[in-house]
N, C-alpha and C positions, 0 to 999 in steps of 0.2 A: 392619512388619506388627503388632508387639506394641504399638506406640505407638497405632496405629489402634484396635486391639482394646481398649486401656485406655480410650480416649476414647469409644468406642462403649458399653462397659460402663456408663460414667458416665451415659449417656443411656438406660440400661435394656435395650440391645440384647443379645441372645444371639450370641456369635460363636464361630467354629471356625477355628483355623488349620490349613491343610493341612500346613504345615511349621513346626515350632518349633525345629529344629536344622538344622545345615548338611547336610541330605540332598538327594538329587536323585531323587525318584520320577519315572517315566515320565509323559508326558502322559496316557496312558490311565488309569494309577493316579490322577492328580490328578482327572481328570474323573469317574471312578467314585466316588471318595470324595466329591467335590463334590455329585454327583447324590443320593448316599445321605443327605445331610444335609437335603434338602428345604428349603434356605434360601430367603430372599426376594431376596438380592442377593449377587453374587460381586464381589470386588475382588481382581485379581491385581496384585501389587506387584512391579514390576521396577526396574532402573536400566539405562538405555540405554548403548550403546557404539557406536563407529564407528571405522573405520580411520583417518579423519582427525580429529586432536585439535581441530580448530576447530569441529566439530559441537557445537551447544550447544541448550539449550531444554527445555521441557517439552511432553509430548504425551500424549493419552489415546485408546485405541483401543476400539471397539465392533464388534460383528458384526450383531447383530439390530437391525433397525429400532426396536424398543421400547427399546433401550439408548442410542440417540443423545442423548435429552434428559439423561439421567444424565451421559453422557460430557461434554456441554456444560457442565453445572453443575460437575462436579468439575474440569474443566479451567479454568473461570473462576475457581474458588477457588485452584487450584494456582498460576495465573499471579499472582493477586493476593498470595498469601502468599510465594511463592518470588522474585518479581521476576526472573524468567528470561524469556527470549525464548519467545513463544507459538507453538509449532509446530502448534497446533490440535488438533481431534479427527480421527481417521482411521478410516475403515471398512476392516476387514482381517478375513481369514479365519484368525484366530488359533485353534488347536485347541481351547484351553480355552474360549474364547468361543463356538465354533461348536457344540461338543458338550455343554455344560452346559444343563440344563433351565431354570434361573433366569436372569434377565437379569444381566449384569455388564459390568465394564470391566477393561481392563488399563491401568495406569497406568505412565508412564515420566517420573518427575519431573525427571530430569536425566541428563546424560552423565557417567560415570565416567571416559570417555577424554578429557574436557576438564579441563584442570588446575584451572581456577578453580571449576568445578562439583564436581569430586572434593574439592577442599579444603573446600568448604562441606558436602559430604555427610558428611564425617567429623565434623561437629560435632553435639552433641545438639540444639542451637537449630534447626538446619536440618532435622533429622530429625522434630523436633516440628512444625515448619511443614507438612511433608508430611502428617503425620497430621491436623493441624488442617484443612487444605485438603480432604483426603479426607472427613473426617467432615461438614465444613460443606456440601460438595457433596451428599453423601448425605443429610443433614438437610433441605436444600432440596428434593431430589428427593421424598423420602417425605412432606414436608409439603404439597407441591402435586401429589400423584400423583392 
């Protein structure tokens, strides 16, 4: 998230991190704080996990129909940068996406329960690729909005 923030600042965007430390506010608190910002877009950054360690790849979630295009663009750049299996975009009733006022997406760049992807996730280069992909997708979304 901090890498995404840094790259967005370079492009002149104003950003707000909901969490800058290892804290875990409730979903309600996250939505409330997000809605108070009156932001243009929300990116909720996660790392996937699954009981079966063979699960792999990158996926992007959206809830509102207006978010689908942004999800497609971010997913396209994520797959291009990370070179992981494309699990596609998915429509889901994720609380933060459903209850925030602004459009947004939830990204799951990789699976921490997959040994290969976890190994990559631990490197600065891979984390930078996640940030680059996210910002490139947002850039394309806002340029063609």
